[in-house]
N, C-alpha and C positions, 0 to 999 in steps of 0.2 A: 634524483635519478635523471639523467639526461639521455636523449635519443641521439641517433647518428647525426642529426642536423644541429645538435647542441641545444635544442629546445628542452625545457624542463618537462619531465613526465612524472606523473604520479603512478606508483605501482597499483595494480588492480587490488581492490578490496576483497577479502575473503568473507563469505557469508556462511553462517552456520544455521540458517533458518530451515527447520524441518518442514516436510510436506504437511499441509493441514489435514485434519481428520475428515471423516465422512460428513461432518456437519457442513463443510464447505459446499457440498452439493446442494444444500438448501439455502445458501446465502443469496439474498436478493441482488447483490452486486454482480453476481455471475451472469445475470440477465441484463445488465445495464451497460451503458457506454463507458468503457474503461477510461476515457478521457476525463470523465467527471472526477476521478480520484486524483488526477495530476493535471489540473487545468493550467493553461498558460496564464501569465499575469494579465489581470483585467477581465478574466472570464468568471466573475463571481457567480453568474447564473449556473455554471456547471458545478461549482463547489456547493452551492445551495441544493442542487439536485442530489449530490452525493450524501449530504447530511440528512436530507429527508429519507433517502433510501435506508441509510444506516439506522435511523431512529425507529423504523418500523420492521426491521429485519428480525426474524425469529431466532437467528443464531448470533446475535450481536455480542452477547457475553463471551461465547466461545471464540469469536473472531478477535475481540479485544485481548483476550488471554493469549491468543496466538500471536497477534501483532505486537503486543507490548509485554513480552515475558519479563517477569520479575518486577513489574511496575506495581506500586502500592495502589490499592483501591481508593 
C-alpha cells in the first residue's frame, strides 16, 4: 500500500486482545514504570526491573495466560 506521497505504508494491524479480568487490578506491573516493559535498546536495567516484578507478582499465571493465548506450557 502506498500513500499520496508514494511512500510505502503498512496497513494498521487488527488486534483481537480482550480486556483482562479483575486479576489485572492486583498485578504488580500496574504500579510500576510502564517503560520497564518496553525499554529502549541498551536499557537492560529497566528490563531487569520488569523481570523481578513479574517473578514475584501474585497474578503471574493469569497474566501469562492472557498475554500468550494458546501457548504451550
